[in-house]
C-alpha positions in Angstrom: 0.0 0.0 0.0 1.3 3.5 -0.9 2.4 5.5 2.1 0.1 8.5 1.2 3.2 10.6 0.4 1.5 12.3 -2.5 -1.6 13.5 -0.7 -0.2 16.7 0.8 2.0 17.2 -2.2 -1.0 17.0 -4.6 -2.6 19.9 -2.7 0.5 22.0 -3.3 0.4 21.2 -7.0 -3.2 21.9 -7.9 -2.7 25.6 -8.7 -2.2 26.6 -12.3 0.9 28.2 -13.7 0.3 31.7 -15.1 2.4 31.1 -18.2 1.1 29.3 -21.3 2.2 25.7 -21.7 3.5 23.8 -24.7 0.0 22.3 -25.1 -1.5 25.7 -25.7 1.4 27.2 -27.5 3.5 24.9 -29.7 6.3 27.5 -29.9 7.2 27.1 -26.2 8.7 24.4 -24.1 8.5 23.7 -20.3 10.8 22.1 -17.8 9.1 20.5 -14.9 9.4 18.9 -11.4 7.9 15.5 -10.4 7.0 13.9 -7.1 6.6 10.2 -7.0 5.4 7.6 -4.5 6.1 3.9 -5.1 5.4 0.6 -3.5 7.3 -2.7 -4.0 5.5 -5.5 -5.8 8.5 -7.9 -5.6 12.1 -7.9 -4.3 14.8 -10.4 -5.1 18.5 -11.1 -5.2 20.9 -13.7 -6.6 22.7 -16.8 -5.3 19.6 -18.2 -3.6 19.2 -15.2 -1.3 15.4 -15.3 -1.3 13.8 -12.1 0.0 10.4 -11.1 1.2 8.8 -8.1 2.9 7.3 -4.8 2.1 9.4 -2.0 0.6 8.3 1.5 -0.4 9.7 4.9 -1.2 9.5 8.3 -2.8 11.4 10.4 -5.2 11.6 14.0 -6.5 12.9 14.9 -9.9 13.8 17.8 -12.2 12.8 17.1 -15.8 14.7 19.0 -18.5 12.6 19.3 -21.7 14.3 18.3 -24.9 11.9 19.9 -27.3 14.4 22.5 -28.5 17.2 19.9 -29.0 17.4 18.8 -32.6 20.2 16.2 -32.2 19.8 13.1 -34.2 19.6 10.8 -31.2 16.7 12.9 -29.6 14.8 12.7 -32.9 15.5 9.0 -33.5 14.7 7.9 -30.0 11.7 10.3 -29.6 13.3 11.6 -26.4 11.0 13.8 -24.3 12.9 14.7 -21.2 16.1 14.1 -19.3 15.3 13.7 -15.6 17.6 14.1 -12.6 16.0 12.2 -9.7 16.7 11.7 -6.0 15.0 8.8 -4.3 14.5 7.2 -0.9 13.8 3.4 -0.5 12.7 1.9 2.8 13.4 -1.8 3.2 13.2 -2.2 7.0 10.5 -4.9 6.6 12.5 -7.1 4.2 14.0 -10.3 5.4 15.8 -13.4 4.1 13.3 -16.3 3.9 15.8 -18.9 4.9 17.4 -17.1 7.8 15.6 -16.2 11.0 16.0 -12.8 12.6 17.0 -11.0 9.4 14.2 -8.5 9.2 15.6 -5.1 8.4 19.0 -6.3 7.3 18.9 -4.2 4.1 18.0 -1.0 5.9 17.3 1.9 3.5 18.8 3.1 0.2 19.2 6.6 -1.2 19.8 7.1 -4.9 20.7 9.8 -7.4 19.7 8.7 -10.9 19.6 10.3 -14.4 16.6 9.1 -16.4 15.8 9.4 -20.0 12.1 9.6 -20.9 11.4 8.1 -24.3 7.9 8.5 -25.8 6.8 5.1 -27.2 3.3 6.0 -28.5 0.3 8.0 -27.7 -3.3 6.9 -27.3 -5.6 10.0 -27.1 -4.2 12.2 -24.5 -2.2 9.4 -22.8 1.5 9.2 -23.6 3.3 5.9 -22.9 7.0 6.3 -21.9 10.0 4.1 -21.5 12.3 5.4 -18.8 15.9 3.8 -18.5 18.3 5.4 -16.1 21.7 5.0 -14.3 23.2 6.6 -11.1 24.6 6.0 -7.7 23.0 4.4 -4.6 23.9 4.7 -0.9 23.0 1.6 1.2 22.7 2.1 4.9 23.5 -1.5 5.8 26.3 -3.7 4.3 28.3 -6.8 5.0 30.6 -4.8 7.2 27.8 -3.4 9.4 25.6 -6.5 9.9 27.0 -9.4 7.7 24.6 -8.5 5.0 25.0 -11.3 2.4 23.8 -9.3 -0.7 25.4 -5.8 -0.3 29.1 -5.4 0.5 29.5 -1.6 0.5 27.7 1.7 1.2 28.3 3.1 -2.2 26.8 1.2 -5.1 25.8 1.7 -8.7 22.1 2.0 -9.5 20.2 1.2 -12.7 16.5 1.2 -13.5 14.1 0.8 -16.3 10.4 1.5 -16.3 7.1 2.0 -18.2 4.9 5.0 -17.5 1.5 6.1 -18.7 1.2 9.9 -18.6 -2.0 11.9 -18.9 -2.7 15.7 -18.4 -5.0 16.8 -15.6 -4.6 20.5 -16.2 -2.8 22.9 -18.5 0.4 22.7 -16.4 0.1 19.4 -14.6 0.2 15.7 -15.5 -0.2 12.5 -13.6 1.9 9.3 -14.3 1.2 5.7 -13.4 4.3 3.5 -13.7 5.9 0.1 -13.3 9.7 -0.1 -13.0 12.6 -2.4 -12.0 15.4 -0.9 -9.9 18.8 -2.6 -9.2 21.8 -1.6 -7.1 25.1 -3.3 -6.4 28.8 -2.3 -6.3 30.2 -4.1 -9.4 32.2 -6.4 -7.1 34.3 -3.6 -5.6 33.6 -5.2 -2.2 32.0 -8.6 -1.8 29.3 -9.6 -1.1 27.8 -8.2 -4.3 24.6 -10.2 -5.2 22.7 -6.9 -5.3 19.1 -6.0 -4.7 16.3 -5.8 -7.3 12.9 -4.3 -6.7 9.8 -4.2 -8.9 7.7 -1.2 -8.0 4.4 0.4 -8.9 4.4 4.2 -8.8 2.2 7.2 -9.1 3.7 10.6 -9.9 2.5 14.2 -10.2 4.4 16.3 -12.8 4.1 20.1 -12.9 5.6 22.6 -15.3 7.8 25.1 -13.4 9.1 27.4 -16.2 8.2 28.0 -19.8 10.5 29.5 -22.5 10.3 30.3 -26.2 11.3 27.4 -28.4 13.3 29.5 -30.8 16.9 28.5 -29.9 17.8 25.1 -31.4 20.4 22.9 -29.7 22.4 20.4 -31.7 24.6 18.1 -29.6 28.2 17.0 -30.1 28.6 14.2 -32.7 31.2 12.1 -34.3 30.1 11.3 -37.8 32.8 9.2 -39.5 31.8 5.7 -40.4 34.9 3.7 -39.4 37.2 4.1 -36.4 39.6 2.3 -34.1 39.4 2.5 -30.3 42.0 1.9 -27.6 41.0 1.8 -23.9 43.0 1.8 -20.7 41.6 1.7 -17.2 42.0 0.4 -13.7 39.5 -1.3 -11.4 39.1 -3.0 -8.1 37.8 -6.4 -7.0 36.7 -7.7 -3.6 37.5 -10.9 -1.9 35.1 -13.8 -1.4 33.4 -13.7 2.0 32.7 -16.6 4.3 29.2 -15.9 5.6 29.1 -18.9 7.9 32.2 -17.9 9.8 32.6 -14.6 11.6 36.3 -13.7 11.5 38.4 -12.6 14.5 39.3 -8.9 14.6 42.8 -9.7 13.6 41.7 -11.7 10.5 39.2 -9.0 9.6 42.1 -6.5 9.5 44.2 -8.8 7.4 41.3 -9.3 5.0 40.7 -5.6 4.6 44.5 -5.1 4.0 44.5 -7.9 1.4 41.4 -6.5 -0.3 43.0 -3.0 -0.8 45.6 -4.5 -3.2 43.1 -6.4 -5.5 43.5 -4.0 -8.5 43.0 -5.0 -12.1 44.0 -3.2 -15.3 41.7 -3.4 -18.3 43.0 -3.0 -21.9 40.8 -2.8 -25.0 41.5 -2.5 -28.7 38.7 -2.7 -31.3 37.1 -1.5 -34.5 33.9 0.5 -34.6 31.6 0.8 -37.6 28.8 3.5 -37.4 25.5 2.2 -38.8 23.7 5.6 -38.3 23.9 8.6 -35.9 22.4 6.5 -33.1 24.1 3.0 -33.3 27.4 1.5 -34.2 28.7 -2.1 -34.2 32.2 -3.1 -32.9 34.6 -6.0 -32.5 37.5 -6.0 -30.2 39.9 -7.7 -27.8 39.9 -7.4 -24.0 43.0 -8.0 -21.9 42.8 -8.0 -18.1 45.9 -7.8 -15.8 45.4 -9.2 -12.3 47.6 -7.7 -9.5 46.7 -10.7 -7.2 46.4 -14.3 -8.5 44.9 -17.2 -6.7 46.9 -19.2 -4.2 45.2 -22.2 -2.6 47.6 -22.1 0.4 46.4 -18.5 1.0 42.8 -19.0 0.0 41.2 -16.5 2.3 43.2 -13.6 1.0 43.3 -14.5 -2.7 39.9 -16.1 -3.6 37.9 -13.6 -5.6 35.1 -16.0 -6.6 34.3 -15.6 -10.3 36.9 -12.9 -10.4 39.7 -15.3 -9.5 42.6 -16.0 -11.9 45.7 -18.3 -11.6 47.5 -16.2 -14.2 48.4 -12.5 -14.3 46.5 -12.1 -17.7 43.2 -13.1 -19.3 42.4 -12.5 -22.9 39.1 -12.4 -24.7 37.5 -11.3 -28.0 34.1 -9.6 -28.1 31.4 -8.2 -30.3 29.1 -5.4 -29.3 27.2 -2.2 -29.9 27.4 1.5 -28.9 24.4 3.8 -28.4 25.4 7.4 -29.2 23.6 10.2 -27.2 25.8 13.1 -28.2 28.8 13.2 -25.9 27.4 10.3 -23.9 27.8 6.8 -25.4 26.4 3.6 -23.8 28.2 0.4 -24.7 27.5 -3.3 -24.4 29.7 -6.3 -25.5 29.5 -10.1 -25.4 32.8 -12.0 -25.4 34.5 -15.4 -25.4 37.7 -16.0 -23.4 40.7 -17.1 -25.4 42.6 -17.5 -22.2 41.4 -17.5 -18.6 43.0 -19.9 -16.1 40.6 -20.7 -13.3 39.2 -24.2 -13.4 37.4 -24.4 -10.0 34.4 -22.7 -11.5 35.0 -22.7 -15.3 34.0 -19.5 -17.1 34.1 -19.4 -20.9 32.1 -16.3 -21.8 31.9 -12.7 -20.4 29.9 -9.6 -21.1 30.6 -5.9 -20.5 28.6 -2.8 -20.3 29.6 0.8 -19.7 29.4 4.5 -20.5 31.8 6.8 -22.3 31.8 10.6 -22.1 33.7 12.3 -24.9 35.9 15.3 -23.9 36.9 15.8 -27.6 36.1 13.8 -30.7 39.2 11.6 -30.1 39.3 11.0 -26.3 36.6 10.0 -23.8 36.3 9.2 -20.1 35.1 5.6 -19.7 33.7 3.4 -17.0 33.0 -0.2 -17.9 31.7 -3.2 -15.8 33.1 -6.6 -16.7 30.8 -9.6 -15.8 30.9 -13.4 -15.6 27.4 -14.9 -15.9 25.3 -12.9 -13.4 28.2 -11.9 -11.2 30.3 -8.7 -11.7 34.0 -9.3 -12.4 35.2 -5.7 -11.7 34.4 -2.2 -12.8 37.0 -0.4 -14.9 37.7 3.4 -14.9 39.9 5.1 -17.4 40.3 6.7 -20.9 39.2 5.6 -24.4 41.0 6.9 -27.5 39.0 7.1 -30.7 41.0 7.3 -33.9 
């Protein structure tokens, strides 16, 4: 059941704006703010960590109207808004179904997420939207605070995707009903890292807060050549496998933290990128990972990184993938096959990566990329990508 968070807020939103809106004047565009209340329908994690219990929350967002942006990606994706959202999630009633006395072990989560509102189709006055987004999440409880088996650090990555139905209720206000999936985990920076996934139903009030003439057209940064080569270099961090059935002594805990601080990996990438259109490109490439710490069975506790473990200093793989170009921001996804990875305790033959690049110029970008084995994160890579 919703926590009635919108009831006092709705009263504050019922007054009209004095300015004309885009609905009445096509030559204008309006930014807006939104207030959302949501309630959990389902919550789940990985590795047989079965969860139950009520979760709920609220968020507030600032929505930047893209009507005056004539970039190719805005037109091709039918992008309506970019939203900057702050959310609160209460999971104090959630518990592990197979472990007694775990109610409240997840605590709460605070997230800052950037969402892209894409208009799918319109039926009468109702607009149906797809809303993908990425950001950062702060978890109040972790493995270090209360042996939380699914979240190992306070700072986590956050990702969500949702569907919304939006309808006007006045000249300056709209209501949205939505269904979305939200995920947060730390990309294996510190284990445990099974992550939390929630499916939520939501209701939002959206109100225009400023209206401006739509005369100035904005065209975003773009790289328009068909073929290019890319070279990437970055560094990442990997956590150690945790023993949830054995609470370590203070001395061993200190040793474990010390060992974890040296688990750095270096990621190298070289590939060819072919631009299909202004929005999409295909690519093939080679990934090389250098491991600062390799597995030693004699020193298992301080070298076992679960699926991120390697007996050798290097692993090599080849991949195919695609890039989604949104001006200076480019989202990437790759699927690869290992040519060399020496770890036969839990054999892993394939991998996949996803990430985001931000172009500083048309030849160099900041890049963050997550490497994954199966459903488990390998490590997250932060560095530079050179585009030639």
